[in-house]
C-alpha positions as a printed Julia matrix, in Angstrom:
62×3 Matrix{Float64}:
   0.0    0.0     0.0
   1.38   3.38   -0.95
   0.58   6.64    0.77
   0.24  10.15   -0.61
   0.72  13.33    1.38
  -1.86  16.05    1.04
  -0.33  19.25   -0.31
  -2.44  21.4     2.01
  -2.48  19.7     5.44
   0.47  17.27    4.99
  -1.44  14.21    6.29
  -0.78  10.83    4.68
  -3.69   9.16    2.86
  -4.24   5.88    1.02
  -3.87   6.06   -2.76
  -7.36   4.63   -3.24
  -8.87   7.88   -1.95
  -9.2   10.83   -4.31
  -9.76  13.3    -1.47
  -7.83  13.92    1.73
  -9.44  12.28    4.74
  -8.47  15.24    6.96
  -9.22  18.4     4.98
 -11.24  17.09    1.99
  -9.0   18.59   -0.72
  -8.22  16.59   -3.86
  -5.02  14.52   -3.68
  -2.46  15.15   -6.44
  -1.75  12.51   -9.08
   1.96  13.35   -9.02
   3.4   14.75   -5.82
   6.15  17.37   -6.3
   8.4   15.64   -3.76
   8.06  12.12   -5.19
  11.28  10.15   -4.73
  10.5    8.02   -7.78
  10.36  11.03  -10.07
  13.78  12.27   -8.94
  15.23   8.8    -9.39
  13.83   8.5   -12.93
  15.31  11.88  -13.86
  18.7   10.87  -12.46
  18.68   7.61  -14.43
  17.8    9.42  -17.69
  20.5   12.08  -17.22
  23.1    9.48  -16.19
  22.32   7.35  -19.25
  22.58  10.39  -21.55
  25.95  11.42  -20.09
  27.25   7.85  -20.31
  26.17   7.57  -23.95
  27.82  10.91  -24.76
  31.08   9.81  -23.11
  31.17   6.52  -25.01
  30.39   8.34  -28.26
  33.21  10.83  -27.65
  35.69   8.02  -26.89
  35.12   6.59  -30.36
  34.64   9.88  -32.19
  37.62  11.89  -30.94
  41.08  11.01  -32.25
  43.53   9.42  -29.88
């Protein structure tokens, strides 16, 4: 079971709810402080830098 924090009152709610159980506001689909989102961005940037480095090793003269 995953939990989402409400952006307004900061209480944790089940993902099955569409509204906060404390304040009644709508829960966000994507939370700004999601750890998964930061990890995905890191993986994409790391892969791009790695690809660029390998490309430059073969492209540049030795």
